[in-house]
C-alpha positions, 0 to 999 in steps of 0.5 A: 421776582417778586415772591410773596411770603403768604403765597410761598406758604401755600407750598412749603412751610417756612417754619417760625422763619421771619422775612429777613432770616428767610432772605438770608438764607436764600442769599447764601445759597446762591440767589440773591435777595435784593430787598424785602418790602412789606405789602402795608404798614401795620394798621390797628382796629380795621374791621369788616363793617355792614353798611346798614344804612346809607342816606345822602349827608343833608348839608353837602351833595357829595357826602353820605350818612351811613350806619355801619355794623361792626360787630359791636352793640351800637352801630357807628355812624361814617360820613363817606365821601367815596362815589361807589358807597352803597347800602348792603355793601361790607367794607374796611371799617377803620374805628375810632381810635384806629391807626392807618399807615403813615401814623394817621389817627381815627378820631370822632370828628364833625363834617358839615355839623353831623358827627362822624365816628371812624372811616370806611377805607380805600385800599390806597388809605390802607397802604396798597400802592396806587398802581396794583389797585384793581380799576374798578375800586380805584376811585372808591372804598373797596368792597368785600364779598358777602360771605365774610363775617362782620367784625373780622380784622381786615389784614389777613383779608386783604394780605396786608400783613404780606412781605415781599422778597424781591429776588435778584435772578441770574439768567440761568435760574428761570426756574425761579420765575415761578411761585413753583419753582422758588417753593423747590428751591426754598424746601431744599434750603429748609428740608422740608416737603413740598405741597403742589396744587393738584391739576384736575379738572371735570371734563365735558362729554364734548371735545375741544376739537369739534371747536378748533383745529390747530396747525403749526407750520414751524415746529422749530420755533413752535413745537408745542401747542395747546388749545383748550375750550372753556365754554359757559364763562362768567366774567366776573372779579377774581376771588379775594385771595388771587387778587391779593397774590396778584398785588403782592407779585406787582400784578393789578387784578383785572378780571377772573379770567385775565387774573387767572391767566396771570396767576398761573404764570406767576405760579407756574412759570408758563405764560398763557393766553386767553382768546374770545372764541367768538371774536376768532371768526374762525375754527382753526388756529395757525402758527406761521411767521408773519409775512412781510409788512404784515400788521396786527393791532395789539392789546395795547392798541398799537398797529405794528407791522411785522416781519418773517422774523415774527412768529404769529398766532393767526385764525387760519388768515389774520394774526390774533396774537404775537406768539409769546409776546402780546395778544391782539386786540381784536380777540381780547377777552371783554365783559361779555365773552362767553367762550375762551380758547385758552393757548398753552404753548412752548415757543422758542426763546430766539423767536420771542426775543426778536419779536421782543427787539424788534417791538419794545414789547417786553413783558412777564410772558416774554421775559420767561420764553427768552430764559425758557420755560419747563417743557413738562410743565406747559400742558399742566399749566393749561390744565391748572387754568382750566380747574380755576376757570372752572371754579371761579369762573363758572366755565365748562371745560371741554374734553381731549384739548387739541395739542400739537407736541413735537416737544422734547420731555426728556430729562438730562442726565449727569453723573458725580462722584464722592471723590470727584466732589470732594476733590473739587471743593476741598471737602470731606463730604459723605455719600450720604450727605450728598444723596440727602442734598439729592433729595432735599433737591428732589433729583431722582437718582441711582447710586452705586457705591459713591457714585450717582447717576442722576435725572435733572427734572426739565425745570432745571434746565440750567443743569446739564454737566458735572459742574453744574450739579457740583455747584448744586452739591455746594449751595445746598451743602452751604458756602459757609462750611466750605474749608478755607486754607491759606496759600502754601509757599513762600509769598510776599506782600504787596506794595506799592512801587515808588512811582505808584507811592509817589504819584498818591502822595502828590494827588493827596498834596493837591487835594488837601490844598483844595484842588479836585481831581479830574480825569479827562479825554486823552483824546482832542480835536484838531482846534486844541491838539496844538494848544498850551504844550508845554515848552520842554514838549514843543518841538519842530518835528513833533506830531501828534498822533492820529486815530485811524477811525475816531468815533467823533471830530471832537477826539481825533488826536492823542492829546499832547497837553492835558490842559485844553480838555480840563479847561473845556471841563471848566468852561462846561462848569462855568455855563452851569453857575459853578464860578469857583474852580480848582481842578488838576489832573495827573495824567499822560500826554502822547508824544511822537516825533516818528511819521511811522505810524505803527511806532508806538507814541512816548507816554509821558506823566503830567500834573496839569491845574487849572484855577479861577473864581474865589479862592477864599472868602471869609462872610463876617470879615468881609474879605475875599481872595480871587485867584491870581498868579501868586495863589497858583504859584504859591501851590506849586511851591508848596508841592515842591517843598513837599516833595523836598525837590528845588525848582525856580521860576523865569519869567516867560512868553508862551503861545496862548499865555498872557505875556505878563504874567507867565513863567517856566518851572526850571529843575536842574537848569531844565525846564520842567513845566510852566505857569501863568494866566491864560491869554485873555484872547485864549479865555474869551474863546472858551467863555472863560473867566481870569484863568490860571493854569499850571502843567508839570513833566512829573517823569523828571520829578519822579526821576529826582525824588529823593526818598530817603526819609530825613528830619530836622529837630524842632530848633530849641534856640531863639530866631532873629528876624531882620528886615531889610528894603533894596532900591533896584532898578525896575527890570531887576528880579527880586528872586536875583536878589534872593539868590545873593543873600542865599549864596552869601550867608546859607548857615545862618539865614534860614528863611527870606520872604519878601513882604513888600514892593513899592515904586513912586514918590520919594523915589528916582524914576526907573527904581523900585523898593523890595524888603525881605525879611530874614530869619536867622537861627542856628539850632546848636546855640543862641546867635549873638547880635554881633554876628547878625550884624556883621551877616547883615552887612555882608548880604547889603554888600553883596547884593549892592555888587551883584544888583547895583542896589542900596538899602532904602533909608 
């Protein structure tokens, strides 16, 4: 609901509250103000001017040379290109030095050789949005009524200083879908009186029932129908103030009749509809259900096929409107309309909702019927519209409108008492304060001591029980005034379990290593359910869990591996030119070795990752590092070093993996996952580039993790580095040599790095040279050369014996 504050001021004094202050107070009372917008940016030196002369520009066919009176001693000569500019008009004039929205400054200029001193403005140039500008001035300048004084500031005349509150209403607060409803709310919040519009009409001697009769066949769907007849209508523009308010509320003005029905809709929250009486071709209105496949052409020029679920207004034979939704094109008010039948009716929300759902025609009227309108405001809204039609359309209102009324106008009754209110709210509100709140809300009540018997106005259809009134008392009293207490009794601070904490640590490490977390489906397809299953998971009796009623073929099974869905995500991104990929997912797989479908599968936590494309690029140095096996392996080694859980890597050949670039991950002699390059055939099938993956059983890692905090002091003594190159048989793995070195001297050798592998010239056939860098250090003392040399020689001897290797000279 868009609420114009200038419009609202007609009903309640908002004091000196700024729009922001008022918005905060409304929000704190329970209705959220979602935003504040201003009709237009501030303008300066824009006034009403009178066009005394208007001649064609001597040097341009589409320009006019105007002499404009702006209430000063001299006329302003202004060149204007608007097609609707004419002599004798009163227009908005930006004088030289004026500033328009967008900080557009008006200066004296020359156009085609002739001086122009100012600018005659359109509504758009003054900041009004295009979609709200009336069609008759959409392509030209705005023309004021003749009675306005020359030289007046246009800002208040065009409502340019208005602020609009956007209320985010919940479905139960349908009462605030009207300006009067909002006025009641604001008056209660500010404790101010409310000024309601008068509903007085000078009725003619003729009676409306001489012109029309009304018959309602389904009074459950339409318990109230009022038909007002207004003659001698003069179709013209509606008054400027009404056009301003409609535009502020987001409705484009059309003509005085349509604008009045829209104005009353927004003012009272009661939808109205005006029929051209002469186009009805009938003196009766029949409200009934539509017949099967009956049709109507609505105001949007669309032919719509109806069903018995739709309630229609007919002229006794043919539908002329969809009840509560939209009128028919054949009875639309037009420029030659002289007599109108004004409909003020109450339609059941269920009927309107069904019609809206079938037709898609949800609008301002239908949304109010769907949420519920005030039964005691239906006829009053019709009278209010007749009053405005009499004043601004020259209408003659006939006496005694035709009414069918079986509507329940009674008020709901709710009892409350002070003790129960305070018990529920934890407050010490006095009986006098509660009485004052009810007065602010304008609820009539009877009081006996601390007990209140309240009559709920029909405009507040959301209040039916004690708890509803409790909420009203609380919000007007002020939620900020409600007391707060800390929980009594023993309390315990929340904390993460070790599993939860460790999962977060793993995610943080992976993100710090440069990988992006993903979350993929736990369901997969026939094609992928048996792909890339880790060797420790794969079993002869392994059977994927199939869904009883899958929603699609792509999501039939619970996954046995995280990788297939992760690789589909990579493929999706590659197809959109995102070639550099580094993803990980910490998620579950679902394992079942049972044929019995009623048994729940075991849920296992896995850490999976995918790497492809560039890993690092230094443009200035023109260096690029592509993802390879060792990048992936380095990330996994870093993770296990971070967790202080030792693992080893064993070369392996696995299904769907590259036979020479794949390894099992082993912990405590048990396989817990694998790492390597996807098989080229598999990469081709999934439209992938060279791609590396890893998959780890995190349940085993979590069980192995030791949460005891430990630290190592920073060494105070220097280290010694020795390099050594062994000549090995080609089938000897470099890691085997590392294991021998570690076993030979664990005390002094703190780190072992492989930094070179060489094959070729000066080496015998079937041999390779692998170079190792050994870091010697003792945290308690400075090592001597003799100690290092002794360890060095022991390592050479041990590797020679275990691996049949010798030192390369």
